[in-house]
N, C-alpha and C positions, 0 to 999 in steps of 0.2 A: 578576639580572645576574651575569656571570662575575667571578671574582676575578682581576683583571688582573695579569699579570706585568709587571715593569719593562721588559722588552725582548723583541722577537721578531725572528727572521731567517728569512725564507722565501726559498729560493733553489733554482735548478736550471734544467735545459734544457727542462722542460715549461712553456713560457711561458703556455699556456692555463690550466694549473692554478695557476701563481703568480698570474696575474691574477684568477682566481676567488677565491683565498684573500684577496687584497688587497681585492677588492670586499666580501667577506663581513666581513672585519675592520673595514673602514671603516663598513659598515652597522651593525654592532654598536656601534661607538664612537659614532656619531651618535645611535643610539637611547638611549645612556646620557647623553651630554654635550651633545647638540645639535650642529648643524654648526659653531657657534662654538667648540666645544671640540676640534675636529679641525683640525690644521694639516698641510698637504701640502707636501712639498719634492721638487722634481724639476728636471731640467735644470741650469742654472748654480747654482740655489739648493741643490743637493744635493751638498755636500762635507763631509768630516769636520769641518772647522773651523767651517763655518756651522751644522751640526747641534749641535755642542758649544755654540756661542754661544746657539742657540735653547733648548737644554735648561737653560742656566744663567740665561736671561733671566727677569726678574720677570714675573709674569702675574696678572691679576685674575680669571681664569676660575674659576668655581665647580665643584667636583667634580673628576672625573678628567680629566686633560689628555692628549691623544693627538697624537703626531707620526707621520705616515706618510711614509716616506723611500724614494724610488724611485732606481733607477740605481746601486746600490752596487756592481754588477759592474765599474764603472769606477774604483773607488777603489783606492788603493795601501796596502799594509801600513804603510809608514812614516808616512803621513798619519794613519791610524787610531791608531797607537801614540802619535803626538805630540799630536794634538788631541782625540781622542774617547775613548780608553781611560780616562783619569783621570775623565772625567765619568760614563761608564757604571759605573765602580767605586763611585760615590757618587751614584746617581740621585736627583733631586729627589722629594719625597713626592708621591703621587697623580699620577704621570706615567708614561706608557707610550710607548715609541718602537718603531715597527715598521719594519724594514728589508726591502726587496724587491730581489732580484737576478735578472734574467732572463739566465741564463748561456748563453754560446755560444762555443765554441772556447776562446781564452785569456781571454775576459772572464768572470771568476768572482768571487764574493764573496771578499774578502781573508781569509786565515786569521786575521789579527789581529782582525777583526770577529767571526768565529765564536767565537774564544776569549773576547773581551770580553763578548759577549752571554751566553755560558754562565757566565762568572765573575760576572756581575751577577744570576744566578738567572733568566735569561731562557730562552726556548725557541728552538731551531734546528730547522727542518724542511727537508728536501730533497725537491724534486719533480722526479723524473728520468723522462725518456721511456724506455719499454721498447724493446728491439730488436725488429725485425719478427718474428723467429722466436718471440719470447716473447709476442706479442700474442694469438694464439689461446687459449693457456692462461689468460691474464689475462681475456680476454673471457668464457670459460666460467665462471671463478670469479666475475666480477662478475654474470653472469646468475644464477648459483646464489644469490648474495647477495640478488638481487632476487626470488627465489622461482620462477625458471623454469630449465629445463635447455636448454642450447644445444649442439646437436650439433657435433662438431669440424669437419665439412665446412661447416656453416652459419656457424661462427665465421670460417673462412677466407674464405667468400664475403662476409660482412659487412665484413671488412677490405678486400677487393678493391673493394667498392662505395663504402665510406665514406672509406677512407684510414686512415692510421696514427695520427691524432691521438686520444689516449685520451679526451679530453673529448667529442669528436664521437661516438666509438664508445659511450661511456657513455650519451649522450643517446638514441642509437638503441636501445640495450638497454632503457632505461627506457620508451621508447615501446612496444617489443615486450611488455614485462612488463605494462604497463597494458592494452594491447589484448587480450592473450591470457589473462591471469590467472594466479594462482599454480598451480604444478604442471604447467604446460604444457611439452611438449617442442617446442622450436623447431628446425625443419629448414630446408633451403635454400629451400623454397617460401615459408615465412613470412618469412624474412629478405629474399628477393628482393621480395616484395610490399610490404614496409614500407620498405626502404632504397633500392630502385632507382627512378629517375624513371619515371613511368607510360609515357612515350613509349619509353623504353629497354625496358621490359617488353614492349611490343607488338612492338618490333623483334625481340627475342629469340624471342617466340612465333612470329613469322612465319618466322624462319630455322629454328627447331626443327621447325616443320611441314614445311618444305621438306626438311630432312634425313630426316624420318620418311616422306617421299614421300606425305604426306597432301595431295593436290592440292586438294581442296575447301577444307580449312582454310587452306592456304597462300594460295590465291587470295583468300579472304575477308579474311585478315589483310593481304595486300598492298593490296587496294582500300581497306580502312579506313585504313591508313597514308597512302595517297595522298590520301584525302579530308581528312585532318588536316593536309596540307601537307608530308608527308615527301617528300624528293626522291628521284627514281630514281637520281640520281648517287651518293647515299649508300647506298642499298639494294643496288645491284648489287655493289659491292666487298665488302659484308658477306656476301652469299650466296656469292660466289666464294671468299672467304677461308675460310669454314667448310667448304665442300665440298673445297677443296684440303687443308685440315688432315686431314679424314677420309680422303681418298684416300692421303695420305702414311702415315697410321697403318695403314690397311688393307693397304698395300703391305708394310709391315714385318711385320705379322702373317702375311700370306700367304707371306712369305719365311722364316717359321719362328721369328721373335722371340717371346718370351713377353710377356704384358701388362706384367710388371714391367720387362723390358728396354726396351720401348717407352716406358713412363712415365719411366724414367730418362733417356731420350734426348731427349724433347721438352721444350721450354722453355715451361712454363706452370704455374700453380698445381696442386698435386696433385689437388685435388677436380675441377678442370677436366679434367685429363688422364684421370682415371677416367671421367668422363662421355664424353669424346671416344672413348676406347677402346671403351666400351660401345656408343656409336652406330656406330662403325666395324664392330664385330662383328655389328651388327644388319642390315647391308646387305652387298652384294657388291662386290668391287673393280672388276669390269667396269662396273657401273652408275655407280660413282663416277667412273671415268675418262671415261665418256660425258658425265656431268654437267659435269666440268671443261671438256671441249671445248665443250659448249653454252654455258657461262658465259663462256668466252673469246670466243666468237662474239658473245655479247650485249654484252660490254664494248666490242668493236670497233664493233658497230652503234650503241651509245649515243653514240659520238663523231661522229655525223652521217653514218655510212657505210651507212645503210640507208634505204630508202624508207618503212619502217614507223615509226610513232610509238614512242617509248620504252616506253609502257605496253603497246602491242600486242606488241612484241618481248619484253618481260619476261614477260607472261602466257603467251605461247607457250612460252618457255623453262621456266617453272614447270610447265606441263602436260607438257612433254617429260621433265623430270627426275622428275616424280611418276608417270609412266606405268609 
């Protein structure tokens, strides 16, 4: 069992990590003293005055006693100094108090509590969310710690798919490390297969086939999506948006802009911009313009302005674009 310090303060704006550490500490405390040896204070029961009274109260509990205190981000420095600081300065024997603050904006753990915990010989830990631009490097480092190498483009894709919560990103990295094993180099394909919902993977595959003008593969993917219940009303805008993106990029390249200039001008993640530029350079501007017109006609037809069914009109458009 660990040698328990008299006090802990875990605070920061990474609420998921704060909650995780709280759960872990409580689990360890109950393993040592049983649920009866752990007292939880939250809501109206969590004030400096009430915690001080609880710490000084007589108890018949055997072994180490634990107090878990939530919501200290609402506390005021003056209340901590008046009610709690003297008690923390002379903590009862075999007692540990753990304070948790989920910080946000002006709601922060009071400086007086930080000082009091440190003066009592306790531990203060800060769990802070990284800024978005820092996450790819962090993800690459965490992947390396787990024994795999994560490419920078794959790190950015993972963040785009999963979001910026570090705990969620770490869970996905752990899944990838377990699935692929030590020493594996994880690229965009591995990340997409693991982190993207399967339905979204199929939609991307369909649109990619259309962009590549692979008519057979695009038709097969379209029919599979429709058989699974995917709506035509969702697929048509996805097709149109991708083709229009490529047409705009191809027009810039055709006008003499360099790939670097195009990348700086378009608003999308760098890895995605690289891929769009590569796709645009792999086709010709005139074909893309023809495809844009065909998709505009399809969008109009899908609003009930055609005698053809939506599926028939869409399949005809796919064949025309891929020709």
